[in-house]
N, CA and C atoms as a LAMMPS dump frame, in Angstrom:
ITEM: TIMESTEP
0
ITEM: NUMBER OF ATOMS
189
ITEM: BOX BOUNDS ff ff ff
-5.0000000000000000e+02 5.0000000000000000e+02
-5.0000000000000000e+02 5.0000000000000000e+02
-5.0000000000000000e+02 5.0000000000000000e+02
ITEM: ATOMS id mol type element x y z
1 1 1 N -261.305 286.829 -455.779
2 1 2 C -263.313 286.603 -455.562
3 1 3 C -262.311 285.362 -456.411
4 2 1 N -263.585 284.371 -455.971
5 2 2 C -263.317 283.486 -457.19
6 2 3 C -264.878 283.17 -458.49
7 3 1 N -264.442 282.461 -459.061
8 3 2 C -265.521 282.62 -460.099
9 3 3 C -267.225 282.941 -459.849
10 4 1 N -267.23 281.803 -458.96
11 4 2 C -268.135 281.076 -458.515
12 4 3 C -269.22 282.467 -457.745
13 5 1 N -268.122 282.993 -456.768
14 5 2 C -268.592 284.042 -455.811
15 5 3 C -269.402 285.533 -457.261
16 6 1 N -268.433 285.563 -457.887
17 6 2 C -269.018 286.472 -458.984
18 6 3 C -270 286.407 -459.333
19 7 1 N -270.463 285.038 -459.632
20 7 2 C -271.801 284.291 -460.291
21 7 3 C -273.338 284.135 -459.706
22 8 1 N -272.713 284.562 -457.845
23 8 2 C -273.448 283.797 -456.962
24 8 3 C -273.939 285.685 -456.822
25 9 1 N -272.924 286.497 -456.365
26 9 2 C -273.271 287.783 -456.203
27 9 3 C -273.776 289.006 -457.286
28 10 1 N -273.656 288.011 -458.733
29 10 2 C -274.27 289.152 -459.848
30 10 3 C -275.995 287.973 -459.184
31 11 1 N -276.116 286.569 -459.623
32 11 2 C -277.453 286.765 -459.353
33 11 3 C -278.26 287.205 -458.279
34 12 1 N -277.54 287.438 -456.73
35 12 2 C -278.533 287.996 -456.038
36 12 3 C -279.288 289.52 -456.701
37 13 1 N -277.866 290.208 -457.306
38 13 2 C -278.13 291.024 -457.438
39 13 3 C -279.262 291.559 -458.87
40 14 1 N -279.203 290.41 -459.484
41 14 2 C -279.755 290.018 -460.562
42 14 3 C -282.301 290.283 -459.92
43 15 1 N -281.751 289.247 -458.663
44 15 2 C -283.108 289.066 -458.175
45 15 3 C -283.101 290.378 -457.419
46 16 1 N -282.751 290.567 -456.529
47 16 2 C -282.556 292.547 -456.076
48 16 3 C -282.946 292.684 -456.632
49 17 1 N -283.047 293.333 -457.748
50 17 2 C -282.918 294.4 -459.406
51 17 3 C -284.291 293.899 -459.937
52 18 1 N -285.157 292.676 -459.66
53 18 2 C -286.43 292.482 -460.214
54 18 3 C -287.067 293.25 -459.547
55 19 1 N -286.757 292.44 -458.328
56 19 2 C -287.874 292.984 -456.556
57 19 3 C -288.094 294.35 -456.958
58 20 1 N -287.167 294.952 -456.935
59 20 2 C -287.212 296.257 -456.764
60 20 3 C -287.808 297.279 -458.532
61 21 1 N -287.681 296.252 -459.313
62 21 2 C -288.465 297.201 -460.481
63 21 3 C -290.024 296.472 -460.719
64 22 1 N -290.416 295.604 -459.713
65 22 2 C -291.595 295.112 -459.667
66 22 3 C -292.194 296.127 -458.428
67 23 1 N -291.131 296.287 -457.628
68 23 2 C -292.448 296.847 -456.661
69 23 3 C -292.372 298.311 -456.755
70 24 1 N -291.039 298.911 -458.052
71 24 2 C -291.588 300.584 -458.329
72 24 3 C -292.358 300.103 -459.491
73 25 1 N -292.824 299.539 -460.03
74 25 2 C -293.752 299.939 -460.841
75 25 3 C -295.638 299.133 -460.035
76 26 1 N -295.221 298.789 -458.693
77 26 2 C -296.448 298.547 -458.203
78 26 3 C -297.185 297.173 -458.867
79 27 1 N -296.081 296.774 -459.217
80 27 2 C -296.786 294.976 -459.909
81 27 3 C -297.045 294.359 -458.436
82 28 1 N -295.435 293.896 -457.295
83 28 2 C -295.348 293.608 -456.366
84 28 3 C -295.833 294.67 -455.135
85 29 1 N -297.449 294.691 -454.069
86 29 2 C -297.589 295.584 -453.207
87 29 3 C -297.492 295.524 -452.09
88 30 1 N -297.14 296.078 -451.008
89 30 2 C -297.406 296.366 -449.679
90 30 3 C -296.599 296.61 -449.075
91 31 1 N -295.366 297.046 -449.874
92 31 2 C -294.018 298.315 -449.358
93 31 3 C -294.314 299.82 -449.479
94 32 1 N -293.269 300.301 -448.794
95 32 2 C -293.093 301.706 -449.161
96 32 3 C -292.337 301.869 -449.66
97 33 1 N -291.598 300.353 -450.755
98 33 2 C -291.279 301.344 -452.321
99 33 3 C -291.461 300.855 -453.361
100 34 1 N -293.359 300.772 -453.075
101 34 2 C -294.329 300.051 -453.782
102 34 3 C -294.218 301.419 -455.009
103 35 1 N -294.771 301.07 -455.611
104 35 2 C -295.497 303.098 -457.067
105 35 3 C -294.548 303.787 -456.977
106 36 1 N -293.259 303.643 -456.524
107 36 2 C -292.537 304.727 -456.089
108 36 3 C -291.375 304.385 -457.638
109 37 1 N -291.075 305.515 -458.534
110 37 2 C -290.397 305.781 -459.525
111 37 3 C -288.904 305.395 -459.331
112 38 1 N -288.347 305.628 -458.629
113 38 2 C -286.819 305.681 -457.797
114 38 3 C -286.703 304.454 -457.995
115 39 1 N -287.48 303.351 -457.517
116 39 2 C -287.293 302.278 -457.828
117 39 3 C -287.45 301.355 -458.621
118 40 1 N -288.014 302.305 -459.537
119 40 2 C -288.282 301.995 -460.883
120 40 3 C -287.362 302.215 -461.904
121 41 1 N -286.489 302.599 -461.696
122 41 2 C -284.932 303.371 -461.941
123 41 3 C -284.238 302.591 -461.838
124 42 1 N -283.908 302.379 -460.422
125 42 2 C -282.203 301.583 -459.386
126 42 3 C -282.72 300.201 -459.761
127 43 1 N -283.91 299.096 -459.905
128 43 2 C -284.181 298.157 -460.255
129 43 3 C -283.451 297.907 -461.402
130 44 1 N -283.641 298.268 -462.634
131 44 2 C -282.917 298.007 -463.967
132 44 3 C -281.553 298.001 -464.117
133 45 1 N -281.372 299.278 -463.247
134 45 2 C -279.877 299.47 -463.641
135 45 3 C -278.885 298.372 -462.515
136 46 1 N -279.49 298.067 -461.086
137 46 2 C -278.868 296.908 -460.556
138 46 3 C -279.235 295.513 -461.33
139 47 1 N -280.278 295.657 -462.071
140 47 2 C -280.399 293.981 -463.328
141 47 3 C -278.822 294.239 -464.065
142 48 1 N -279.163 295.166 -464.722
143 48 2 C -277.61 295.019 -465.662
144 48 3 C -276.582 295.143 -465.387
145 49 1 N -276.554 295.593 -463.969
146 49 2 C -274.761 295.07 -463.033
147 49 3 C -274.66 294.09 -462.775
148 50 1 N -275.765 293.246 -462.509
149 50 2 C -275.908 291.878 -461.463
150 50 3 C -275.307 290.826 -462.859
151 51 1 N -276.552 291.505 -463.699
152 51 2 C -275.612 290.582 -465.284
153 51 3 C -274.482 290.625 -465.849
154 52 1 N -273.874 291.544 -465.542
155 52 2 C -272.284 291.587 -465.77
156 52 3 C -271.994 291.078 -465.043
157 53 1 N -272.174 290.622 -463.403
158 53 2 C -271.439 290.056 -462.857
159 53 3 C -271.423 288.469 -463.229
160 54 1 N -272.855 288.081 -463.54
161 54 2 C -272.668 286.895 -463.803
162 54 3 C -272.17 286.751 -465.328
163 55 1 N -272.328 287.299 -466.575
164 55 2 C -271.161 287.539 -467.628
165 55 3 C -269.975 287.24 -467.266
166 56 1 N -269.328 287.778 -466.312
167 56 2 C -267.885 287.68 -466.219
168 56 3 C -267.46 286.579 -465.067
169 57 1 N -268.142 286.539 -464.037
170 57 2 C -267.978 284.801 -463.475
171 57 3 C -268.483 284.073 -464.32
172 58 1 N -268.937 283.4 -465.502
173 58 2 C -269.332 282.38 -466.534
174 58 3 C -268.36 282.615 -467.554
175 59 1 N -267.916 283.534 -467.896
176 59 2 C -266.241 283.374 -468.899
177 59 3 C -265.103 283.102 -468.305
178 60 1 N -264.805 282.534 -469.291
179 60 2 C -263.708 281.414 -468.861
180 60 3 C -262.272 282.624 -469.436
181 61 1 N -261.548 281.985 -468.38
182 61 2 C -259.867 282.528 -468.841
183 61 3 C -259.283 281.897 -469.721
184 62 1 N -258.423 282.467 -470.752
185 62 2 C -257.942 281.88 -471.711
186 62 3 C -256.021 281.895 -471.291
187 63 1 N -255.795 281.472 -470.726
188 63 2 C -254.388 281.21 -470.298
189 63 3 C -253.901 279.875 -470.086
């Protein structure tokens, strides 16, 4: 996978994780996921994984 794909995949995961977190904390209402503790935990984990992918994609190779 090329570096831009890592950045895009990571950014998508960050956005998804943020949405899941906000749904878990019942900030975004109207979903079966709203107000559920499970998504309050899974969301931040996905955000961290996505941020790590973005960091790997943006990190320059020294070769």
